[in-house]
C-alpha positions in Angstrom: 90.8 69.7 44.2 89.8 72.4 42.1 87.8 72.0 39.9 85.3 69.8 42.4 84.8 73.3 44.5 83.8 74.4 41.0 80.9 71.6 40.4 79.9 72.1 43.6 79.9 75.7 43.1 77.7 74.8 40.2 75.4 73.4 41.9 74.6 74.6 44.1 73.7 77.6 41.9 71.6 75.0 39.6 69.8 74.4 43.0 68.7 77.1 44.6 68.2 78.3 40.7 65.2 75.8 41.1 61.7 76.1 42.9 62.6 72.5 44.6 65.5 73.1 46.7 63.9 76.6 47.7 60.1 74.1 48.7 61.8 71.7 50.3 63.7 74.5 52.3 60.0 76.4 52.8 58.1 73.0 54.1 61.1 71.7 55.5 61.5 75.0 57.8 57.1 75.6 58.2 57.3 71.6 59.4 59.4 72.7 61.8 57.2 75.9 63.2 54.5 73.7 63.8 56.4 71.2 65.6 58.1 73.8 67.6 55.2 75.7 68.5 52.9 73.1 69.3 55.7 71.9 72.1 55.6 75.7 72.8 52.2 76.3 73.5 52.1 73.1 76.1 54.9 74.5 78.1 52.7 77.9 78.7 49.1 75.5 79.0 51.7 73.7 81.5 52.8 76.5 83.1 49.4 78.1 84.0 47.6 75.7 85.3 51.2 75.7 88.1 53.2 72.9 87.2 56.6 73.7 87.3 58.8 74.2 84.1 61.5 71.0 84.5 64.4 69.9 81.6 62.9 72.6 79.2 66.8 71.7 76.9 65.0 68.7 76.3 62.5 70.6 73.9 64.8 70.6 71.6 65.6 66.9 72.2 61.7 66.0 71.0 61.9 68.3 67.8 64.6 66.2 66.9 63.5 63.2 66.9 60.4 64.6 65.3 62.3 65.8 62.4 64.5 62.8 62.2 61.2 60.5 61.5 60.6 62.5 58.7 64.2 64.0 57.0 63.9 61.2 54.2 61.2 62.6 52.6 63.3 65.7 51.3 66.0 63.8 50.6 65.1 62.4 47.3 63.3 65.0 45.7 66.4 66.9 46.4 69.2 64.1 44.9 66.9 62.4 42.0 69.0 64.8 39.8 72.1 65.5 40.3 73.3 62.3 37.9 70.2 61.4 36.2 69.9 64.7 34.7 73.2 64.7 33.5 72.2 61.3 31.7 69.4 61.8 30.4 70.6 65.3 29.3 74.5 63.8 27.2 76.1 66.4 29.8 77.5 63.3 31.4 79.5 62.7 28.7 81.1 66.5 28.3 82.4 66.3 32.6 84.1 63.1 31.8 85.5 64.0 28.5 86.9 66.5 30.8 90.0 66.6 32.5 87.8 65.6 35.4 88.1 62.8 37.6 85.5 60.9 37.8 85.9 61.2 42.5 86.1 65.3 41.5 82.4 64.9 40.0 81.1 63.0 42.9 82.2 64.6 45.4 82.2 67.8 44.0 78.0 67.2 43.9 77.8 65.7 47.3 79.9 68.7 48.9 76.8 70.7 47.0 74.5 68.6 49.0 76.2 68.3 52.1 76.4 72.8 52.1 72.0 72.3 51.2 72.0 69.9 54.5 73.4 72.7 56.8 70.9 75.4 54.9 68.7 72.5 56.2 70.6 72.7 60.2 70.2 76.3 60.2 65.8 76.5 60.2 66.8 74.2 62.9 69.9 76.8 64.3 67.5 79.4 64.3 65.1 78.1 67.1 68.9 77.2 69.5 69.6 80.1 69.0 65.9 81.7 69.7 66.7 79.1 72.6 70.2 80.6 74.3 68.0 83.5 74.0 65.3 83.1 75.8 66.1 79.1 78.5 67.9 79.8 81.5 71.3 77.7 81.7 70.8 75.6 78.2 72.4 73.0 77.9 74.0 73.9 75.2 76.4 71.4 73.7 73.6 68.6 74.4 71.6 70.4 71.6 74.6 71.2 69.5 74.9 66.9 69.2 71.8 66.5 68.5 71.9 68.6 65.7 76.2 67.0 65.1 73.2 63.4 63.9 70.4 64.5 62.5 73.2 66.5 59.7 75.2 63.1 59.6 71.7 61.5 59.3 71.3 63.5 56.1 74.7 63.3 54.8 73.5 59.7 55.0 70.7 59.8 53.2 72.4 61.9 50.5 75.3 60.0 49.6 72.6 56.9 48.8 70.4 59.9 46.7 72.9 60.3 45.0 74.4 56.7 43.4 70.9 56.2 43.3 70.8 59.3 40.7 73.4 57.5 38.9 72.0 54.2 37.6 69.2 55.6 35.9 68.6 58.6 33.6 64.8 58.2 34.7 64.8 60.6 37.3 60.9 60.2 39.6 62.9 56.3 38.9 65.6 57.7 41.4 63.7 59.2 43.6 62.0 56.1 44.6 64.3 53.7 44.1 66.3 56.0 46.8 62.9 55.8 49.2 62.9 51.8 48.4 66.9 51.9 50.2 65.6 53.6 52.9 63.1 51.9 53.6 65.1 48.1 53.3 68.0 50.3 55.4 65.6 51.1 58.3 63.9 47.4 58.1 67.6 45.1 57.5 68.1 44.8 61.3 64.8 42.9 62.1 66.1 39.7 59.4 67.5 37.0 60.1 68.2 36.8 63.2 68.5 33.5 64.1 72.7 34.2 63.5 74.2 35.4 65.8 77.5 36.3 63.0 74.6 37.8 60.7 72.4 39.3 62.8 75.9 41.4 64.3 76.0 42.7 60.2 71.9 43.4 59.9 71.5 44.6 63.4 74.8 47.2 62.0 73.4 47.7 58.2 70.2 49.0 60.3 69.9 52.8 60.5 67.3 53.4 62.4 68.1 54.6 65.4 71.1 55.9 64.8 70.4 59.3 65.9 69.2 58.5 69.2 71.9 59.3 71.2 73.0 61.8 69.4 69.6 63.2 70.2 70.1 61.8 73.8 73.6 64.2 74.1 76.1 60.9 73.7 77.8 60.7 70.9 79.2 56.6 70.6 81.9 55.9 67.6 80.4 53.2 66.1 77.3 55.8 65.2 79.9 58.4 64.3 82.0 55.2 62.2 78.5 53.8 60.8 77.6 57.0 58.7 81.3 57.8 57.7 81.1 53.9 56.1 77.9 54.8 55.0 78.8 57.7 53.0 82.6 56.4 52.5 80.4 53.5 50.8 78.1 55.1 48.1 80.1 57.5 46.8 83.0 54.5 46.2 79.9 53.4 44.9 79.0 56.3 42.5 82.0 56.4 41.3 83.3 52.6 39.8 79.4 53.4 38.4 80.8 56.3 36.7 84.0 54.6 35.6 82.3 51.6 33.7 80.0 53.3 31.8 83.3 54.6 30.3 85.6 51.6 30.8 84.3 48.3 29.1 84.8 45.5 31.7 83.5 42.2 32.4 80.8 41.5 34.7 83.0 40.1 37.2 85.4 42.3 37.5 82.6 45.2 38.0 80.5 42.9 40.1 83.9 42.3 42.7 85.2 46.0 43.1 81.5 46.7 44.2 81.7 43.4 46.2 84.8 44.1 47.1 83.9 47.4 49.0 81.0 47.0 50.1 82.3 43.4 52.8 85.5 46.0 53.3 82.7 48.6 54.3 81.1 45.3 56.2 84.5 44.4 57.5 84.5 48.0 59.2 81.3 48.2 60.8 81.7 44.8 62.5 85.2 46.2 64.3 83.9 49.0 64.8 80.9 47.8 67.1 82.4 45.8 69.1 82.5 46.7 72.6 85.9 47.0 73.3 86.7 49.1 71.0 84.1 51.6 71.5 83.9 55.5 72.6 81.8 57.5 74.2 81.7 61.4 74.9 78.5 62.1 78.0 78.3 65.9 76.2 75.3 66.2 79.0 76.0 69.5 81.5 74.9 67.2 83.8 76.6 64.2 82.7 72.5 62.0 83.0 73.9 59.1 80.5 77.4 58.1 82.5 77.9 56.3 85.8 78.7 58.7 88.3 82.0 58.3 89.9 80.4 56.0 93.3 78.3 53.7 90.6 82.1 53.1 88.6 83.6 52.9 92.2 81.1 50.5 92.5 81.5 48.1 88.8 85.1 48.5 89.2 85.0 46.2 92.6 82.3 43.7 91.0 84.5 44.0 88.7 87.4 42.7 90.6 85.3 40.6 92.9 84.3 38.7 89.8 88.6 38.1 88.8 89.1 37.0 92.1 86.7 34.5 92.0 87.8 33.2 88.7 91.1 32.7 90.0 89.9 30.5 92.8 
């Protein structure tokens, strides 16, 4: 565990010593600032024209939607040299020859990416704190839920990028490979829709829209587990990729491990998507994502009538 934190610290220092990481933060801060200033300008114009401002807190929902649409552009540039640089420079052999487990190497590098992701979320937090000071009765849990969704999305992107970086020693190839896989995860939900079981699997694999419910203030267990399973899948693949570079195994053993981890992840994801196993938490102050008490009583009454008619 100590070695994992040491690797994370070393990698995080190298990230902030590189101009790419600082450039990404500056560009991200500029993008968020431009989006936020544009939306604030619209609110000021509407107030000047005599319109009432209604639910100003939702401005953060619009901000988060814009950010999620461009977040995948930052991750390939951030992860392209995480392992590929060690492969091209030969330092990965030194790491693997040291008394280190491959899991510690992967988790250490991933922890550095998670911390850098918190720095990106810090840019959003600055505007959230600005909203807390300027917006009356701001729905703070609703805003934090949206940020949680974006952070989970960023962590999933980082795990995918880390795996692709372990496949090649060419950093540019790692960046384009990460973009390609992220594109696949965005569009896989629209393929093989004619078969119910396959449709459920491809729909679950799709990463598109996974943060929408978070942005609207609703935490769904399926979406949380989706991000955790995707992170587990690609980090496990990365660990076995490094192991296979050292240990000579047959191709059936190698591909069998990859396939086994994939099937376990798919099965867990399929089970988590079953309606009976889902759980929800509405973090909005007004509970706008939940049925009112009267509506719940009506639904329960209708459910009881259906059961009664079924018995008859």
